[in-house]
C-alpha positions in Angstrom: 0.1 0.0 0.0 1.4 3.5 -1.0 0.8 6.8 0.9 -0.7 8.7 -1.9 -2.2 7.1 -5.2 -2.6 10.3 -7.8 -5.2 9.3 -10.5 -4.3 11.2 -13.6 -1.3 12.2 -15.4 -1.8 15.5 -16.5 0.0 18.8 -15.1 -2.0 19.0 -12.1 -1.6 15.1 -11.2 2.0 15.0 -12.1 2.9 18.4 -10.4 1.5 17.0 -7.2 3.0 13.6 -7.5 6.4 15.0 -7.9 5.8 17.3 -4.9 4.9 14.3 -2.6 7.7 12.4 -3.6 10.1 15.2 -3.1 9.2 15.3 0.6 9.5 11.3 0.9 5.8 10.2 0.6 5.3 6.6 -1.5 3.6 7.6 -4.6 1.8 5.8 -7.1 0.4 7.5 -10.5 -2.2 5.9 -12.6 -2.9 7.0 -16.0 -4.5 5.5 -19.2 -1.2 6.8 -20.9 1.2 8.2 -18.5 4.3 8.4 -21.0 2.3 10.7 -23.4 2.8 14.4 -23.3 0.1 16.9 -23.2 -1.1 18.0 -26.4 -2.7 21.4 -25.4 -0.8 24.8 -25.2 -0.1 25.9 -21.8 0.9 29.7 -20.9 1.2 31.8 -18.0 2.9 35.3 -16.9 6.6 35.1 -16.2 5.7 36.3 -12.6 3.5 33.2 -12.1 6.2 30.7 -13.1 7.5 28.6 -9.9 11.3 29.3 -9.5 11.7 25.9 -8.8 10.8 24.8 -12.3 13.3 27.4 -13.7 13.6 28.8 -17.5 14.3 25.3 -18.9 10.3 24.7 -18.8 9.7 27.8 -21.0 9.5 27.2 -24.5 8.9 30.6 -26.2 8.2 34.0 -24.7 6.4 37.4 -25.7 8.1 40.3 -24.2 4.8 42.2 -25.0 1.3 41.5 -25.2 -1.6 43.3 -26.8 -5.3 43.2 -25.9 -8.1 44.7 -28.2 -11.5 45.6 -27.6 -12.4 48.3 -30.3 -8.8 49.8 -29.7 -5.5 48.2 -28.9 -4.0 48.2 -25.1 -0.3 47.4 -24.1 0.2 44.9 -21.5 3.1 44.7 -19.1 4.9 41.7 -18.2 6.8 39.0 -20.1 4.2 36.2 -21.4 5.5 32.5 -21.4 4.6 29.6 -23.5 5.6 26.3 -21.7 7.8 23.8 -23.2 5.4 20.6 -22.6 8.1 18.0 -22.9 10.3 19.6 -20.6 7.8 20.3 -18.3 6.7 16.7 -18.2 10.3 15.5 -17.7 10.8 17.8 -15.0 7.7 16.7 -13.0 8.6 12.9 -13.4 10.3 11.2 -10.6 12.1 7.7 -10.5 10.5 7.3 -6.9 7.1 7.6 -8.4 5.6 4.2 -9.4 3.8 4.7 -12.7 0.9 2.4 -13.7 -0.8 2.2 -17.1 -4.5 1.8 -16.3 -8.0 3.6 -16.3 -9.6 4.4 -13.1 -13.0 3.1 -12.2 -14.2 3.3 -8.7 -12.9 3.9 -5.3 -13.6 1.9 -2.3 -13.1 2.6 1.6 -11.8 0.0 4.1 -10.9 1.7 7.4 -7.6 3.6 6.7 -7.0 1.9 3.2 -8.4 3.3 -0.1 -8.9 1.0 -2.8 -9.0 2.0 -6.4 -10.5 -0.4 -8.8 -9.3 -0.2 -12.5 -11.4 -1.1 -15.6 -9.3 -4.0 -16.3 -10.1 -5.7 -12.8 -6.8 -4.8 -11.1 -6.7 -2.5 -7.8 -4.6 -0.2 -6.2 -4.4 0.5 -2.5 -3.3 3.8 -0.5 -4.0 5.8 2.5 -5.1 9.0 0.5 -6.2 9.1 -3.2 -6.0 12.2 -5.5 -8.6 12.6 -8.1 -6.6 14.6 -10.9 -8.7 13.0 -13.8 -9.6 16.6 -15.3 -13.0 17.5 -15.9 -14.4 13.9 -15.8 -14.0 13.8 -11.9 -14.1 10.2 -12.3 -13.8 9.5 -8.3 -15.6 12.6 -7.1 -19.1 12.5 -8.6 -18.2 12.7 -12.1 -19.7 15.3 -14.6 -22.3 17.7 -13.0 -25.7 17.1 -14.5 -26.1 20.7 -15.9 -25.1 22.6 -19.0 -21.5 24.1 -18.0 -20.0 27.4 -19.2 -17.4 26.3 -21.6 -14.2 27.7 -23.3 -13.9 26.4 -27.0 -11.2 27.5 -29.4 -9.4 26.2 -32.7 -6.1 27.1 -33.6 -3.3 26.7 -36.3 0.5 27.0 -36.2 2.1 28.9 -39.2 5.4 30.1 -39.8 6.5 33.4 -38.0 6.8 35.2 -41.5 3.6 34.2 -42.5 2.0 35.7 -39.2 3.4 39.1 -39.4 0.2 40.7 -40.5 -1.7 39.5 -37.3 1.2 39.3 -34.9 4.9 38.8 -34.1 6.9 36.9 -31.6 8.0 40.1 -30.0 4.2 41.5 -29.8 1.8 38.8 -29.2 -1.9 39.0 -28.8 -3.8 38.4 -25.7 -7.1 38.9 -27.0 -8.3 40.8 -30.4 -12.0 41.1 -30.1 -12.4 42.7 -33.7 -14.5 40.0 -35.4 -13.3 37.8 -38.5 -14.9 39.1 -41.9 -18.4 37.3 -42.3 -18.9 37.0 -38.7 -22.6 36.9 -38.5 -22.7 38.9 -35.2 -23.6 36.2 -33.0 -21.6 35.1 -30.0 -18.4 36.8 -30.0 -15.0 35.3 -30.3 -11.4 36.7 -30.3 -8.0 36.1 -31.9 -5.2 34.8 -29.5 -1.5 34.8 -30.9 1.6 33.8 -29.3 5.0 32.5 -30.4 5.6 28.7 -31.0 9.0 27.0 -31.1 10.9 26.8 -34.4 9.9 30.3 -35.4 6.4 29.8 -35.8 3.2 31.2 -34.3 0.0 30.0 -32.8 -3.0 31.7 -34.0 -6.3 30.6 -32.3 -9.9 31.9 -32.4 -11.4 31.7 -28.9 -14.8 31.9 -27.3 -13.9 33.2 -24.1 -17.1 31.3 -22.4 -20.5 30.4 -23.5 -23.3 27.9 -22.2 -22.9 25.6 -24.1 -19.6 26.1 -25.7 -19.4 27.8 -29.2 -19.0 25.0 -31.8 -15.7 24.2 -33.0 -16.9 24.1 -36.6 -17.9 28.0 -36.1 -14.6 28.8 -34.6 -12.4 27.1 -37.3 -14.6 28.9 -39.9 -14.2 32.4 -38.0 -10.2 31.6 -38.0 -10.0 30.6 -41.6 -11.7 33.7 -42.7 -9.6 36.0 -40.3 -6.4 34.5 -41.7 -7.6 34.8 -45.2 -8.7 38.6 -44.7 -5.1 39.1 -43.3 -3.2 37.4 -46.0 -2.0 34.5 -43.8 -1.6 31.4 -45.7 -2.0 27.9 -44.3 -2.1 24.8 -45.8 -4.9 22.0 -45.6 -2.9 19.6 -43.7 -2.1 22.2 -41.2 -1.9 20.8 -37.6 -5.2 22.0 -35.8 -5.4 22.9 -31.9 -8.9 22.0 -30.6 -9.9 23.5 -27.0 -13.0 22.6 -25.1 -13.2 22.6 -21.5 -15.9 23.4 -18.7 -14.9 26.8 -16.8 -17.7 26.8 -14.0 -17.7 23.3 -12.5 -18.7 23.4 -8.8 -16.0 22.7 -6.0 -16.4 19.0 -4.7 -18.5 19.0 -1.7 -16.2 18.1 1.4 -18.8 15.5 2.6 -18.3 13.5 -0.7 -14.4 13.8 -0.4 -12.8 14.3 2.8 -14.3 11.5 4.8 -13.2 9.1 2.1 -9.8 10.4 2.2 -10.0 11.8 -1.4 -8.6 14.8 -2.5 -9.5 16.7 -5.7 -7.0 18.6 -7.3 -6.4 20.4 -10.7 -9.6 20.7 -12.8 -11.5 18.0 -10.8 -11.2 20.3 -7.9 -12.5 23.3 -9.7 -9.4 25.1 -10.0 -10.0 26.5 -13.2 -10.5 30.1 -13.4 -14.4 30.5 -14.2 -13.9 33.8 -16.2 -10.6 33.3 -18.2 -10.0 29.7 -18.2 -6.4 29.9 -16.2 -5.3 27.1 -14.2 -1.6 25.6 -15.1 -0.1 28.4 -12.8 -2.5 27.7 -9.8 -1.6 24.1 -10.0 1.9 24.5 -10.2 2.1 27.0 -7.4 -0.1 24.8 -5.1 1.2 21.5 -5.5 4.1 22.0 -2.9 1.7 23.1 -0.2 -0.9 20.7 -0.8 2.0 17.7 -0.7 3.0 19.4 2.6 -0.6 19.3 3.9 -1.0 15.6 3.1 2.4 14.6 4.7 1.4 16.2 7.9 -2.0 15.2 7.9 -1.4 11.5 7.4 0.4 11.5 10.8 -3.2 11.4 11.9 -4.8 9.4 9.4 -6.2 9.6 6.1 -9.4 11.7 6.7 -7.1 14.3 8.5 -5.0 14.4 5.6 -7.7 15.1 3.3 -9.0 17.7 5.1 -5.9 19.6 5.5 -5.1 19.3 1.8 -8.7 20.7 1.1 -8.0 23.9 3.4 -4.9 24.5 1.4 -6.7 24.1 -1.8 -9.9 25.8 -1.0 -9.6 28.1 2.2 -12.5 30.4 2.8 -10.9 33.2 1.2 -10.3 31.3 -2.0 -13.9 30.3 -1.9 -15.2 33.6 -1.5 -13.0 34.9 -4.3 -14.5 32.1 -6.3 -18.0 33.5 -5.8 -16.9 37.0 -7.3 -15.2 35.4 -10.2 -18.4 33.2 -10.7 -20.5 36.3 -10.5 -18.2 38.3 -13.0 -18.4 35.2 -15.3 -22.2 35.3 -15.5 -21.9 39.2 -15.8 -20.0 38.3 -19.3 -22.2 35.5 -20.4 -25.3 37.9 -19.8 -23.8 40.7 -22.0 -25.1 41.3 -25.5 -22.3 40.7 -28.1 -21.8 44.1 -29.4 -21.0 45.2 -25.9 -18.2 42.5 -25.1 -15.4 44.3 -26.9 -16.4 47.6 -25.3 -16.4 45.8 -21.8 -12.8 45.0 -22.6 -11.6 48.5 -23.8 -12.7 49.4 -20.1 -11.1 46.6 -18.4 -7.7 47.0 -19.9 -7.6 50.5 -19.1 -7.4 49.4 -15.4 -3.8 49.4 -13.7 -1.9 46.2 -14.3 -2.2 45.2 -10.4 -5.9 45.4 -10.5 -6.3 43.4 -13.9 -3.9 40.8 -12.5 -5.8 40.4 -9.4 -8.9 39.4 -11.3 -7.2 37.5 -14.3 -5.3 35.0 -12.1 -6.4 32.6 -9.7 -5.9 33.7 -6.2 -6.9 33.3 -2.6 -7.3 37.3 -2.3 -11.0 38.3 -2.5 -10.4 41.6 -1.8 -8.1 41.7 -4.8 -10.8 40.6 -6.9 -13.6 42.7 -5.6 -11.2 45.8 -5.6 -10.8 45.1 -9.4 -14.5 44.6 -10.1 -15.1 48.0 -8.2 -12.4 49.8 -10.2 -14.3 48.4 -13.4 -17.4 49.8 -12.2 -16.1 53.3 -11.3 -14.3 53.5 -14.8 -17.3 52.3 -16.6 -19.8 54.8 -18.5 -23.4 54.5 -17.3 -24.7 52.4 -19.8 -22.0 49.8 -19.1 -22.8 50.2 -15.4 -26.4 49.5 -16.2 -25.2 46.2 -17.9 -23.1 45.1 -15.2 -25.4 45.4 -12.6 -28.4 43.5 -14.3 -26.3 41.1 -15.8 -25.2 40.1 -12.4 -21.5 40.9 -12.7 -22.2 43.0 -9.6 -24.1 42.3 -6.3 -24.3 43.1 -2.7 -21.2 43.7 -1.1 -19.1 43.8 -4.4 -19.2 47.7 -5.1 -17.3 50.2 -3.1 -18.8 53.5 -2.3 -17.9 55.1 -5.4 -20.2 53.1 -7.7 -23.8 53.7 -8.5 -24.0 57.5 -9.8 -24.9 57.9 -13.3 -22.5 60.3 -15.2 -24.1 62.8 -17.6 -21.9 61.9 -20.4 -22.0 58.5 -22.6 -24.1 56.9 -24.8 -26.2 53.8 -24.8 -25.0 51.2 -27.2 
């Protein structure tokens, strides 16, 4: 029997398995394909990169990023695209036992947890970590609801070909100017970042929609955008496809802690509900969760699971998530033509305010301050949308909100 059984070998599962092994815990990692590298693009701001990982896990960087609503806004900070192969290598430990298999069920007998695999094998551990992503295989499965989803379709082209839209030195965080031929329905934006081998990733993204905007729609918009800019791409060009839920609820403690079960990563609801960011959060949290598991196991699996949950979701983080969910609902309620103008206001805020909202932190004061600042900077017609769309509620606004300026025009 091992101390910690981690189910799922994505960035979250591997980061926690490595952190647990580094402090001497016995760790088993199970996944259908533990040797496979992750296919999706992971990026973060340089300031979010844990120092323990080093620059080796960074594949490419953009020294400057631009955001466009109806006009351009320059963003401060270096933006890093991670080298998945190197990150995968850095998070592997020879002391972690790796098992190829698909998790099926979890059983509890005293201080022992048994995970049954689909092929009939079983694995035993004191504590089990569900890092199976949005499937949440061991902590209740997918919620029976229509989730808000982020969807995207991207292609990688040679850097000189991408220059009409973006350059390695000047990436695009989001450009809400619509692709030619867009029918004016749900909005999407262009995301463009440097790629290894003097290439660029150009991606059409729907930030949030319930349900997600179809990939076929995004594919058509991306091709239309590239054609209009004179950016060629071959028919067989590799296509990146993205679809994941943004607002899955945090698993109930009563369904996890008593069973010595610790959800982590997307299974724990650690995806930012308004932006989709998550990788920086799991890389930052993993060593602290491992420490909580180690200390808690001295008093039993239930204590270990409770202590780990208190690190992942302290009260301040849960309150912060409520604020972020409210913001996400406000965005979902906006008419398509308002969204670019909303982001024009958002990106005029000071960098520290934007950062407080865009990153997954445990600071509700930072998110509340950013939302209040956004309201104060908004013209009256946008304030009306923010309030009636649910973005702001009781206790969020400071004393400066609520008055209608004399200027401004309703869209």
